[in-house]
C-alpha positions as CSV (number, residue, x, y, z in Angstrom):
1,M,-15.0,184.5,41.5
2,G,-13.3,184.6,44.4
3,E,-14.2,182.6,48.1
4,E,-14.8,186.4,49.8
5,Q,-17.9,186.6,47.5
6,L,-18.7,183.1,47.4
7,L,-19.0,183.9,50.6
8,D,-21.3,186.5,50.3
9,I,-24.0,185.2,48.1
10,A,-24.2,182.4,51.1
11,E,-24.9,185.0,53.3
12,V,-27.5,186.7,51.4
13,V,-29.2,182.9,50.7
14,F,-29.1,182.0,54.6
15,V,-30.8,185.8,55.8
16,R,-33.3,184.3,53.1
17,I,-33.2,180.9,54.9
18,A,-33.5,182.1,58.3
19,D,-36.6,184.9,56.7
20,A,-38.6,181.8,55.5
21,F,-38.1,180.2,59.2
22,V,-39.6,182.8,60.9
23,K,-42.7,182.5,58.6
24,N,-42.6,179.0,59.4
25,G,-42.4,179.3,62.7
26,N,-40.4,176.0,62.6
27,T,-36.6,174.5,64.1
28,V,-34.3,172.9,61.6
29,R,-34.5,170.2,63.7
30,E,-38.5,170.0,62.5
31,T,-37.8,171.4,59.4
32,F,-35.3,169.1,58.1
33,G,-35.0,166.1,60.5
34,K,-37.7,164.0,58.4
35,Y,-35.2,164.5,55.4
36,A,-32.1,164.2,56.8
37,V,-30.9,160.5,57.9
38,S,-28.4,159.3,60.9
39,D,-24.9,158.0,60.1
40,L,-22.1,156.6,61.6
41,L,-18.9,158.5,61.5
42,P,-16.0,156.9,59.2
43,D,-13.8,157.0,62.8
44,Q,-16.8,154.8,64.2
45,S,-17.1,157.5,67.2
46,N,-20.4,159.5,66.3
47,V,-23.3,159.5,64.8
48,L,-24.9,162.5,63.1
49,D,-27.8,163.6,61.3
50,L,-27.0,164.5,57.7
51,L,-29.0,166.0,55.1
52,S,-28.2,164.6,50.7
53,P,-27.2,168.3,49.0
54,L,-30.9,167.3,47.0
55,G,-32.9,166.7,50.4
56,F,-31.3,170.0,51.4
57,L,-32.6,171.9,48.4
58,E,-36.1,169.7,48.3
59,A,-36.8,170.6,52.4
60,L,-36.2,174.4,51.5
61,K,-38.8,174.5,48.6
62,N,-41.1,171.7,50.2
63,E,-41.2,173.0,53.6
64,L,-39.9,176.5,54.4
65,K,-41.8,177.4,50.6
66,M,-39.0,178.9,48.9
67,E,-38.9,179.6,45.0
68,E,-35.6,178.6,43.4
69,L,-32.3,179.3,44.2
70,S,-30.3,180.0,41.3
71,E,-27.4,177.7,40.5
72,I,-25.1,180.3,41.8
73,E,-26.9,180.5,44.9
74,V,-26.6,176.4,45.4
75,A,-23.1,176.5,44.4
76,C,-22.6,179.2,47.5
77,L,-24.3,177.2,49.8
78,M,-22.8,173.9,49.3
79,R,-19.0,175.8,49.3
80,V,-19.8,176.3,53.1
81,L,-22.0,173.5,53.6
82,A,-21.5,170.8,51.8
83,K,-18.7,168.0,53.2
84,P,-16.6,166.3,51.3
85,E,-14.9,163.5,53.6
86,L,-18.8,162.8,54.0
87,E,-19.6,162.3,49.9
88,N,-20.9,166.3,50.1
89,K,-23.8,165.6,52.6
90,I,-24.6,168.4,54.9
91,I,-24.7,168.1,59.0
92,L,-28.2,168.9,60.5
93,N,-26.6,170.5,63.8
94,E,-23.5,172.9,61.7
95,F,-27.0,173.5,59.4
96,A,-28.7,174.0,62.7
97,L,-25.7,176.2,64.9
98,I,-25.2,178.2,61.3
99,M,-29.5,179.2,61.1
100,E,-28.4,180.4,64.8
101,N,-26.2,182.9,63.7
102,F,-28.8,184.6,61.8
103,G,-31.4,184.3,65.0
104,V,-33.5,180.6,63.9
105,P,-33.8,179.7,67.9
106,L,-32.0,175.7,67.9
107,I,-35.6,174.9,70.1
108,D,-38.7,176.0,70.1
């Protein structure tokens, strides 16, 4: 499977996530904040809110009531979101910006 196909699958899943946010009525931070952990970047300059891949998937299921994603859907999402240099964690602010591009407001 090519990189373009992976991105296409991730985009379809992002649209589904955005639809779930619209139904839920909450922001990304309200929905995922309790699953995030604040951590210093390795260069000790910035603190980021990070989500583990499992925490991210748990929030999708529990908070947004999304049905189970297929293995390929999860793999495509993680390809886009996970940061290998941060132990494959997801940066919450980055996810919020991506979701803003799909119509999910950053703030209420």
